[in-house]
N, C-alpha and C positions, 0 to 999 in steps of 0.2 A: 806759839809761833808758827809752827808748818803747817797749821789748821788755816791761820791768817792767809798764807802766802798761797794754798791752795784757793781758798776763796777769791783775791784778787783775781787769779789767772782766769778762774770761774768767770768771774765778772768782764772781765776785757773779754773774753770768748763771747760774751753776750751782747756786750755793746759794741763789737767791731765783729761782725760776722765774715767769712773767709768771701773774698771775689768770685764769682761766678765763672767758671772755664766752658761755658755754651755758646761762647761767640768767636766767631772768627774773624779777624780786619785782615784787612788787604791795601796793599798799594802797589799799583801798575802804570809803567810809564813807558813811551817809546825806549828801546835799548841805544837810541841814539838822538840826542837834542841838537834841532840847529839853533846857532847863537841869533839873536833878533828876530825869534820868531816864536809867535804864539802856539805852544804844544799844551794839549789837553793832557791832563792825567786823572785816572780811575781811583776811588777811595771807597771803599764798601765795608762795611759793620754787618756781617752776617751772623743772625740770632741775636741781634740787638732791636728793642722796639721801642727806645729811648732818644729823643731828640740831644745829638750833642754836637760841638762847634768842633771843627777841624782847621787849623792852621798848616798850609802847605809853604816849605821854606825851601829855596835853594840857597844853598851855602859853597863856599869855594872847597876845594879839595885839595890834601887830606886835613889841613887843619881846621876848618870848620868855625874862621873866626870873620869872615865877612858874610854879611847876608847880601845876595843877589837878589833876591826877589821874595816877595810874599805875599800870598792871599788869602782870606780865610773862604770855609765853606760850610754847608749846615749838613746834618747827617739828620733826615727825618722820616717818619714813617710814611708819610706824605708821597717822598721821593725814593721810596723804597729803600733808607739806608746807603744811597748811592752817590755822590757829589763826581761833579767832570769838570774841575776848579782850571784854568788855563795860566800857565805858567810862561816865563820869557826870560831869556837870559841876556843879558846886556852887552854887547860886544867892548863898551869901554871898562869893564871892570874885569876884563881878563885879558891877561897878558900871553899871546901866544907865541910858543916854541914849536918852531916846524919839523924840530926834532923829537919832539916828546906830545903823546897822547894825553890831552887833557878830560878832566873828568870834572864833575859837581857833585855834591850831596844832595837827593831830594829828598826831605823830610814830611811825616803826615804824622801832625801830634795833635791828640785831645787828652781831655779827661782820662778818657778810657783806653789809650794806646799810645807807642809811641813807634812809627815805622821809618826806617831810612833805607836808601837805595843810594849805591855811586853809580851814576850814569854818564856813558863815553858825550863827548860832545865837538859835535863838527862847526867847522866855520863856513861851510860851505851852505849859506842860506839863501840862493836863489839859483835862478838859470839866466844866463845871457845867451841870445841868438844874434847871430850878424848877416844880417840880406843885403848881398850885394846887387847892384843894376844891370849886371850881366854875369854868366858864368866863365867866359874868356874872353881876354884883351891882347889888342897889342902892344910891344912897347912904346911907351911914349903917351899912352891913352890915361887919362883920369879914371881912377876905380872909386866908382861914388857908392856911399854903403851906410846903413842905419842900424842901429844897436836898440835890440830888446831885452830890457830887464827886468825878470818876474822873480816873485820869490815862490814860495812852496805849495799856496793856494792860488796859484796863476795871478796876482796881485802885481800891479807896477809896481817896480821898487825904484825909490829915488838916493841911488847909491853910485859913487863915482867909480866909474871901469877905465882899465888902463888897456888900451887897444894897439896890439903889433903886428905889423907886417912883416913875414918871415918867407923867407925865398928859397927855394926845391932845395938848397943847402943849409936850411936851418938857422940862418944868419937872419938878427934881425936888423932891418935896413928903417924901420921909423916906429917910433913910441909917441904917443900921448895920451892922455886922461882927458875923458869927456863924462858931462852928466848925461844919462840917458834918458832923465825925466821927460826932454823934449826929443819929438821925433824927427827933429832936423836930420838934414842928410850929409853926412860927413863926406870929404873927397881926399884921396889920397893919390896923387903922379906919378906913374910910373917912370923911371929914367928912360932916354931912348936906346942908352947900353944897359940891359938886364939882363939877369939869367931866364934863359926859358924853362917852363916845367909847369909843376902845379905850385903855386904861394899859399900861404895858409894867412888867415888872419885870425889873430890870437886874443883873446879878451878874458879879462879876469878883473874882479873886485879888488879896488884899491886897499881893502883893509883886510882882505883875502886871496893875496896873490898865489898862494899853492895850489889851489882849483882854478881851471884854465876850460875854455870853451873854443873850440876853434869851426871854422868853414874853410873850405878852398877854392879857387880859382885857377883858371889855367893862363899863362902868357906864351902866346906865339905869333908868328906872323902869319896872316890869314887874309881870305878874299872870301866875302859872304857869298852864298851857292845861292843859285837859281831854282836848283831843284833838290830833293830830296833824295836817298836812299834806304830802302828797308831790306833787310835779308832776313829770311826768316826760314830754319830748318824745317823738313818734316817730321822732325821728333827732337826733341830736347836732349836726346841721348844718342849713343851710338854704341851699339852690341861691338864689342870687341870678338867672341867668338861667332859670330854668323858673319855668314858671305853676302848679305846684303847693302846694297851701294848705300852712301849719305846722301841725300839731295837736300838741296836748299832753293828756294823763289828767292827771285829778284826783283822789287817792285821799284822803279824808277818816279819818280813824281813833280813836275814844277809847283813850287810855294802856290802859286795862284790855280792850281787843279788840275793844268793839262798834263797827259801820261808823255814821257819820254819815250823819244824814238832814237837810236843810236846802238852801242854795243859794250859790252859789259867785260873786263878781263878779270878772269878769276884765279885767286889761289888758294889752296889748303893748305894747313901745316897742323902742327900738333906743339901745344904748350905745355911743356915740361919744368914744373914749379916756376919760377921767371925767364926761363930760356925757351924762344920761339923757335920749332924748326921746319921750316918750309919743307913742301912737299913737291920739287921739281915737276913731276911726271904729271901733277895736277893742274898745270896751267893753261888756261883755256880761254877762247875767244866766244861769248856767247852773243847772239841777237838780242836787243832790248824790242820787242815790237808791242807796242801799245802800253808802255811803260811797264811790260812783263817780260821776263827769262825765267831760266833754270839751268842749273851748273848740278854735277854729281861728281863725287868721290868716289871711284872701283876701291873694292879690295887689292886689285894688283896695284895702284898707284900708291896705295898705304904699304903696302908690301915690298915697292920699289924702294923705298926710303928707308923704313923699319922692319926687319927681316924677322921680327919676334914679334909682333904684334903686341900679343899679351904683356909683355913688359909697359904696356901704355895703360895700363888699366890703372885707373884713378886720376890720371891726366884729361886733358880736357883738347878737344879740337878746335881752329879756328879757321875761320876764313877770309880772306881780303877779297874785295870788289874795289875795280876801278871802272866807272861809267864814263863812258862819251859821249854825248850827244850827236846825232848824225851831222850836224853842219860844222861841228871842231876835228871830225874824223881827217885822218892825212887824205887829200886827194890820191894819191899814189897808192898802191895795194900796200895792206899792212905785211911787215916783214912775217906775221903769225900768221896760219890758218887757222880753222877752228879745232884743227887736231895738232897744230903744233906746239912749240915749248917757249919761242920768246915772244916776249912783250913789248912791242913798239916804246922807245923813250920820249916822255912828253917834258918839254920846257927842260932840256936837258939831266932828266933825271930820271931813271927808272921806276918806274910806281913801286914795284914788288922791291925794290932796296929802300924805300921810306921806311920811315917808323909808322908804323898803321896807326899807331892811335891818332894819327891826324886823319882826320874824316875829308876833307874838303881842302886844296890846293888852287885851286883854280873856278873859278866862276861856273864853268861848264863841265868841269871835270871830276866826280865825285868818288872818294874812296872811303871804302867803309870796311868796318873788321868787326866780327862779330865771335865774339869768347863764350867761354862755358859752355858748351855742347861736351857734355864727360862722356868719356869713355868706362862704360858699366858691362856689368853681365846682370845687374839688376837695374831695372828704371826706376825704382822706388828706394827711399832710404827710411827706417823706423826710428824714431828716439822717443826717449823717455823724459825729456826735461820738463814736462808738466805734469806730472803724477808724483802723488804721492809716494816717500820709499817704505810706509809703516801702514798695519792695517791692523783692525779689532775683530778677533777669535769669533767666527760664526754672525758677524755683521757684513753686508755689503763693502766690497772692495771697490772702487772705482778707479780702474786703470786708465787713464788718458793718455793715449797714444798721437804722436804727432809725426805726420810722414809729410815726405818731400820728395821732389822731382831731383833730378841727379845734379840742378844748379841752383838748390838750395830755396827754391819757391816751393808756397803749400800746394801739396797734393789731394785736389779734390773729387770726391766721388769714388774714392777705392777703398774697397770691401777689405777689412782686417779681421781675423781670427785669433783668438788665444786656446793655448792648452798646457798643462794637462786639465786646470778650468776652465771648462770650455765658454765661450761668449763669442759675440761677432757683432759687429758696428760698420757705418760705413762713414768715412770723413767727410766734415764739415767745409767750405769753402776755404776756412782757415787752414786746412789740413788737419785737423784733430778729430777723433774718434774718441768715445767714452766706452770703455768693455766694464759692465758690471759684474763681477766676479764673486759667487758665492762662496767666503770661507769657512773652512773646517774649524773644530772648536780645540783641537788639540796641535794645532802646527804654531811652531814657530819661526818658522820663515817659509816662503812661499817662493817657488822658482818658475816663472812666469816666461812662456815663448809667446812671442805675437807675430803673424805671419799676414802677408798682404794676398788676399784671397780674389785677385784680378781675373775673370772667367776668358779673359784673350792672350793669358800668360800658360807657358809651362809652369810647372813646378819648379823648376830649377831655377827659372826667371822671377821666382818669387823672392820680395825681400821677406827677411829675418831678423830677428832682435830678441836678445834674454836679459831679463833680469829677475835679480832678488828682493821681494818685500821681506820686512821682518816685521813682528809682532809687537804691537803697543804693550808694552810695560805697565801695569797696574800701582798703582802706590800700596807698598806693602803685599802684594799680591790679593788684593781686594777681591777683582774680577769686576770691579764696576769701569762702565767704558761710554763713552759720548761719542757719537760719529753724526758728521754734519755733511749735508748730500744736496748738492744742486745740481738738478738735470739739465738747467738750460742750458745752449750753448750760443754761442753768436750772439749775444746780449749788446743792447745798444740803450743810450738814454732815452728814457720814457717808458723801458717796458718794468714790469712786475716781475721780479726774482723768488721763487718761492724757495725757502730754505728749510731743507727737514732735519730737526733734533732728534735724531735716535738712540734710546735708553736703554743699555743694557746693565743688568746687575745680579748676580749671585745673592744679594742681600734681600729679601723681602720686604723689610722696614724701609728700604730705599724705595723699592717700587711702589709702597703703598702710602707714599708718604707725600701730601702737597709741595711744591716746591717751585724752584724758576732757575734758569737758564742765562747767566750775563753774558751778554755778546756784545762785544768790541769791532768796530768796522775801522780799518786801517787804509789810506790811501796815500801814495807819494813818502811815504815816511812818517805818516803823521796818524794819531789817534782822530777819526772824523768825528764818530758818535760813539755812547754806550747805554744798554738799555738793560730791560728785563722780559725776558720771555716767561711767560707763567706757564705751569703743567698740572693738571691736577692727576692724582693719586689715581694707578691703573695705567695711565697714559705711555706707552712704551715710542709712541712717535707724536711729535710737535710740530706744527709746518708755522714758518713766519714769512709774508709777505715783504718783500724788500723795494721800495722805488728806486729804480735805477737814475739817479741823478748826473749832470755832468761834471760835476764834482767827484763822480768817482772813475771817470775816463784817466788813466788809460786800463790802470786795472785797481782791485782792491781786495783786500782779506778778510774774511770773516773769523774770530775766535771766539769760542764760546764754550763757558764752563757750569760746574754746578759744584757746591760743596756737599761732603758727607761729613756729618758731625760739625766738631770742630778743627777736623785735624788733616782733612783729605779735600784735595781738591781734583774734578775730572774734567778733563778739557780736550779740545780738538780745533782744528781752523782749518780752512778751506781758502785757495786763491782763487780768483775770481776774474774774466779779461771781461773786457769791453772795448766795443767797437771804437777805433780810434776816428771820431769825428769832431768838429769845431764845439766849442763850449757854448759858443754864442749862433748870432745869426748875421750874416753876411752876403749880400747879393749887390753885384757889380754890373749895370747894362746901361743901355744909351738910354737917355734923358726922355727921348722922343721916337716915334718908330724908324723917322729917317735918320735919326743917329746912329740905330741899329744896322744901316746899310751897310754897303760895301763902299768904302771912300778910296779916293784918289791921293797918293803920295801931297803933302801941303793944304790938305781939307782940314776944316775944326769939326771938333764932334763936341758934344754935352755928355758926360759921363751922372750918372745916377745911383749914387751909392745908398743902401738900406741896411741899418743894422741895429744893433743895443742901443737903448738911450744910454749917452754920457758914453759909449765907446769911441776910441781914436783909432783910426783905420788910418795905414800907408799904403801909398800906392807907386807903382813902378811898372813904366810902360817899356818891354823889350820886343825888340826886333825877332821875330818867329825864325826868322834865319839863324839866330845865334843859336837857339836849341838844338837843331840840326846836327851844329856846330859839337855842342857839347852840354846835354840837358844832365851831368850828375852832379853837380852841385849847387842847383834848389835848394832854398828854403822853401821844404814842403811839411805837410801836416805829419806826416809819419814821422821823418826825422824829428820834430818837437817832441812827436809823442815817446821816441825813442830814448831821447836826453831824460825826459822826465822817468821814463819809467827805471831808469839807474837808481832814482832814488828810494826805491824802495830797499828798505832795510831788511826785509825778511829775506832767508836765503833759500825755500823749498817752495814747494807747491802745494804744502801745508800738510798737518798731523806732527808727529814729532814720535822720538823714542820711548816719552815717556810724559806725564803731565808738565814738567818745566821744559822739557824741548820741544814742546807744541808754544811755549811763550816763547821762547831762544829764538826757534827756527820763523815764528812770524814776526819777529822783531821787537818783542815788547819783554820789559822785566818784572817782575813779579816780588814781593816782599810780601811775607805774611805774619802775624804776630805767634803763629806755631812753628816758626823758622823754616818755611816753604821759600826757596829763594834761588832764583834764578843764578845762573853764574855770570860775571862780572865779565861786559864786552871787552874784548882786546883791541878791536880795529872794523874799517869799514868794510866786509863782507860785499860783495856783491850779489844780487839773486841768481842764484841758477837758472831761472828759467827761461 
């Protein structure tokens, strides 16, 4: 009897062989899924060469009772055993609770494997941009506005939008619901008795009211000016430890081009936090000849108001300028001489007592104020926000530094150097410079100091910043590495970007094996594409060329990895910036040569609009003088892309502490058949870039 039992067991072993363990199956999704938005996921079977069908399900969490979405895909040798099906979470099947985070379960099921991942859900499934016809209004005037609603792929969304008008005191005085599928202009009439100051238009989707988008406009009494005043400092900063004077140039020009003849009354001051402290001794009357004049703040003037100027480091200078045309000057001599200290009162109000946020108070009297002239000891600041915080020992470490002027603008053409690992570079127009450091093989961390190396600055005025980079931790101490490198800077749509895949391994079998890199490209918080880059045995460097298309604006991430056996994944990622430009084509001009000529008030002209087929174009005509009064609240391309950039669900400039950290920091989840699994995301972290 015992022999019979042994025989049956042996027969079973012959008829039902043990399954192969040479395969590695993986499921990759964005770490945040946007409701009502198509999202690509990546399913792979590494080491399998037999076609298999995969079903991808999206289910409610945690019960998994309802199938919210289902799609089938095929893994075949022809597609490299990789599929990128698209899933979509319908809003109607979700019960939103603003006090709780919402998750779904994404499953990939086939005859060979079952993988599932819990993924965070966001109801912010698009962007809302509000364009007003002006940036400044008087009480009682109409505010005309237009709503643009777009999805994460920048497509037009047909969803109801709640629009609220909010006073400077954050009181909602108007609320209505519109459908922005039409570009019809809406109107809100300001009351005659109204709060003066900065108002907001707040827009939010009716089915997702927790996520709002806002734009601003100013309400005040004003008269349209006839000329513009521009004040430019000789330098964008002021050395507090120098005896040099601070100079500004004043330019006054009528809007039709003629230079202003008159005088300017100038007052300097210091802005400490939100408090403006004027310097009375700096008050001067300056002649404006042929539209130009110059004013000076001396060290003595500054010290007359602030006994210890070193206390002003980190704060900023401001200058207020009142310009009067020669025809509007008082007929009698001014109470203030060019070296005096009192400004004549105009229209019963002394300009230096006004709120100098007001730029113009009368047609021929221009008031102007320049903020943000920082008081510093160095003219530059160095930032490490655009560089990875991890390196691979013995492999190049690309340290991207961002150099700014004191006002926060990018500092171009500034030499920078690093130590103790020596490298040098010069900043581009966007203020970034890439230093390539050769890293040692036994270091677990690198302490790096970067300094500006501007030829015209003494050593004590060079900017300095230090950081610590830590070594990437290989899985189980395997010594297998992947380093992604992109050398191009200031990319724009239409360029070709070479991406270098650098391989390093202590295992000769890995180096001598034909293999592939899987790469995933993410932009605007979504997977855009995925593919494979082959590698021939013995190659340590493989290069792939990526065409920069408009849908990669404003930035994107490249994540790549390769499997080692059936249990290890080696990964790296890099963040890439793209120049902010229009995704399409738009040209607005006069319909004929005559229409392009200068016109008089009341004339008619025809406009010719050229653009992409089927595009909708919204036009608004604005009196140029309004932008002299206030140009802060225009809907600009940079404002649009800054908003879109916030949907980047990655949180660093690339790489990670280990293979799973690379996926997590890039904004991806990973689940494999060998229990390699990223942590469950708990919130909407915003990118630190």
